[in-house]
VOROLO-182633 format. One line per 4 residues: their letters; for each residue x, y, z of N, C-alpha, C. Coordinates in pm, whole numbers. Example, Ala and Ser with C-alpha at 12.3 -4.5 7.8 and 13.67 -1.06 7.14 Angstrom:
<atoms>
AS> 1319/-569/780/1230/-450/780/1320/-330/780  1285/-225/708/1367/-106/714/1290/3/787;
</atoms>
This chain:
<atoms>
MRDR> -1842/-1963/2568/-1803/-1868/2467/-1703/-1770/2527  -1598/-1738/2453/-1493/-1650/2505/-1528/-1505/2478  -1489/-1421/2574/-1506/-1277/2555/-1401/-1229/2456  -1438/-1130/2377/-1344/-1075/2279/-1259/-969/2346;
DAAL> -1131/-972/2319/-1038/-875/2374/-1010/-770/2266  -1036/-643/2296/-1018/-536/2197/-872/-523/2155  -779/-540/2247/-637/-530/2214/-595/-643/2120  -648/-761/2143/-616/-875/2057/-675/-854/1918;
DSAI> -797/-807/1911/-859/-778/1781/-778/-675/1704  -732/-572/1773/-651/-467/1709/-518/-523/1659  -456/-607/1740/-327/-667/1702/-344/-759/1581  -451/-836/1578/-475/-926/1465/-495/-846/1338;
TEVA> -572/-738/1347/-596/-652/1230/-466/-591/1181  -382/-547/1274/-254/-484/1237/-161/-586/1170  -152/-705/1225/-66/-809/1167/-117/-849/1029  -248/-859/1013/-305/-894/883/-272/-788/779;
AILG> -276/-660/818/-243/-552/725/-96/-559/684  -8/-586/780/135/-595/751/163/-713/657  102/-828/685/123/-945/600/63/-924/460  -50/-858/453/-110/-828/323/-22/-736/241;
DALV> 34/-634/305/125/-543/235/249/-616/186  303/-704/269/421/-781/229/389/-873/111  272/-933/111/233/-1021/0/221/-942/-130  160/-825/-124/146/-742/-244/283/-701/-296;
RLIF> 375/-668/-206/511/-630/-248/586/-747/-311  560/-868/-266/623/-985/-327/565/-1015/-464  434/-1002/-477/369/-1033/-604/398/-925/-708  394/-799/-666/415/-686/-757/537/-607/-712;
PSPA> 658/-648/-750/777/-574/-708/776/-434/-768  846/-343/-703/847/-205/-749/909/-194/-888  861/-101/-970/915/-86/-1106/1059/-38/-1103  1131/-64/-1212/1272/-28/-1218/1293/122/-1220;
GPQV> 1205/195/-1288/1220/340/-1299/1148/411/-1187  1186/536/-1163/1119/612/-1058/975/647/-1100  887/651/-1003/749/687/-1030/731/837/-1013  642/894/-1091/612/1036/-1082/475/1051/-1021;
DLLE> 468/1127/-912/339/1153/-849/280/1279/-908  160/1268/-961/90/1383/-1018/-41/1403/-942  -78/1527/-925/-206/1555/-865/-315/1514/-963  -434/1495/-915/-541/1448/-1002/-571/1547/-1115;
TESP> -547/1676/-1090/-580/1776/-1192/-464/1806/-1283  -348/1750/-1254/-231/1776/-1336/-208/1664/-1436  -136/1696/-1541/-94/1594/-1636/48/1627/-1678  124/1527/-1719/261/1556/-1762/259/1642/-1888;
HVTA> 346/1741/-1891/353/1830/-2007/471/1790/-2095  447/1781/-2224/551/1747/-2319/570/1866/-2411  695/1910/-2423/723/2022/-2511/811/1973/-2624  777/2013/-2745/859/1974/-2860/974/2073/-2875;
G> 1091/2022/-2897/1206/2110/-2898/1271/2120/-3024;
</atoms>
């Protein structure tokens, strides 16, 4: 049985995260319009003019 190398385990985890992020970006490309970041307690305000 082989001993586990902590550096190798860390590298595998890091590579898996990078590949997973790339796959998500390929499947779900960014939207055409800009996104608006709102805090959880905020909501967009609409004013009638």
